[in-house]
N, C-alpha and C positions, 0 to 999 in steps of 0.2 A: 277913981281909977286905981286899979291895982297894978303894981309894977311888974314888968317883964313878961306877962302872959300874953298869949295870942289874942288878937282882937276878936271879940265875939260879934256875931251878926246883929245883935240888938243894939249895938252902940252907934251913936250918930256920927262919930268922927271917922269910922272905918269906910274903906272904899267898897262900893257895891260889887258883889260877885257877878260873874257873867250871866248866870241863869237866874239871878234875882231881879225881877222886874218891879218889885214893890219899892225898891229903894231909889227910884228915879227922883231926882231933886226937882221940885217945882220951880226952883230959882233959875234953872237952865233955859227956860222958855218952853218951847214946844216939846211934846213927848218924843222920845227916840223911836218908839215903835213904828210910826208911819214912815220915818226916814229909812229905817232898816228895811221896811217893806218895799219902798221905792228903789232902794239900792239893789235889793234882790231882783226886782223886776227888770231894772236896767241891766243887771248882770245876766239874767236869763235871756234878754233880748239880744244883747251884744256878744256875749261870750259863750253862751250855752247853745250849741247847734244840734243837740239831740232831737228836739221836736221837728226841726227842718229835715234832718236826715231820716227820721222815722216816717215823715210824710212822703219823702222821695222813695223810701223802701216800699211803703204801702202802694204808691202809684206804680212803681216798677212791677210789683207782684200782681197788682190788678191788671196792668197792661199786658203782661206776658202770660199770665195764667188764666185770668177770667175772660178778658176780651178776646184774646187770640185762641183760647181754648187749647186744643192739642194740635194746632196747625203745624208748629215747628216739629213736633214729634212725628206727625204724618209725613212731613217733607223729608225728615231724616230717614223714616222707614222706607219711603219711596226711593230715596237715594241708595239705601242699603240694598233694596230689591234690584234696582237697576245695576248696581255694581256687581251683585251676585250673578245676575243674568248675563252681564257682560263677561265676567270671569268664567262662567260655566259653559256658555253657549257661543257667544259672538267671538270671543278671543280665540278659542280653538278653531272656529271656522276661518277666521282671518289668518291664523298661523298656517292652516292647511292650504288656503288659497295662495298665501305668500310663498310657501314652500313649493307648491306646484308651479307657480309662475316663475319663481327663481330657477327651478330646474329647467323649465322650458327656455328661459332666457340664457341659462348657462349652455344648454345644448346649441342654441342658435349662435352664441358667441364662439363656441368651439368650432362649429361649421364655418363661420366667417373667418376665424383664425386660420383654419386649414386652407380655405380658399386663398387667403392672402399669402400664406406660405407658398402655395403652388404658383401663384402669380409672380411672386418674387423670384422663385426658382426659374420660371420660364423667362423672366426678364433678364436674369443673370446669364442664362444660356444664350439669349438673343444678343446681349452685350458681348459675350465671349465670341459669338459668331461674327459680329460686326468688327470686333477688335481683330480677330483672325483675318477677316477680309481686308481690313485696313493695313495690317502688317503685310499680308501677301501683296496688296496693291503697292505698298511702299517699296517692298523688295523688287517687285516688277518694274516700278518706275526707276529704281536705282540701277537695275540691270539695263533698262532701256537707255538711261542717261549715260552709263558707262559705254554702251555700244555706240551711242550717238557721239560721245566725245572721241572714241577711237576712230570713228568714221571721219569726224572733223579733222582729227590729226592727219589721217591718211589723205583727205582732200587737200589739207593745207600743204602737206608734203608734195602732193601732185602739183598743186598750184605753184608752190615754190620752185619745183623742178621745171615746170613750163616757163615760169618767169626767168629762171636762170638760163634755160635754153633760148628763150626769146632775147634775153640780154646778150647772150653769146652771139646769136645771129645778127642782132643789131650792131654789135661791136665789129663783127666780121664784115657786115655790109658797110659800115662807116669806114672801116679800114680799106675795103675795096674802093669805096667812093673817094677816099683820100688819095689812094694810089692813082686812080683815074684822074682825079683833079690835079695831082702832082704832074702827071704826064702833060696835061694841058697847060699847066702854069710854067713848066720849065721850058718850054720852047722858046 
């Protein structure tokens, strides 16, 4: 052994290099090559999902391109044509019909509004007439009441006067009767 130099690949005491398969030691038992192969398979089955993903991609492409053909494209084209026809033909017709119907409805509402205003004005006039009649009737009743009260006062005065006269007559009659009685009693 020469001192201090790097170990050469031909020496038996040196560690095997990673790419060097010739240097496997027979004393380790089974060769490492099948173990590495098994580890690679386990790794590819457990951790490497590329084959599964590639299979799903192939299935997706087959399902949507090969089996269905251009059905989605035709559906989209039909939708585009329907939307175009709706925008170009049906929508303007609907707008025109809506505009015509709204104008007609607006005219009818205006006519109804005018009729309601006329009815309200007529009702106000009728209320005013009724109020005027009530006020006139109240004034008439007040005038009749005042007349009635004056008549009652006059009648009361007449009755009081008759009562006073009747009392005076009765006093005179009793005074005469007392004088007459006094004539008969004094004898």
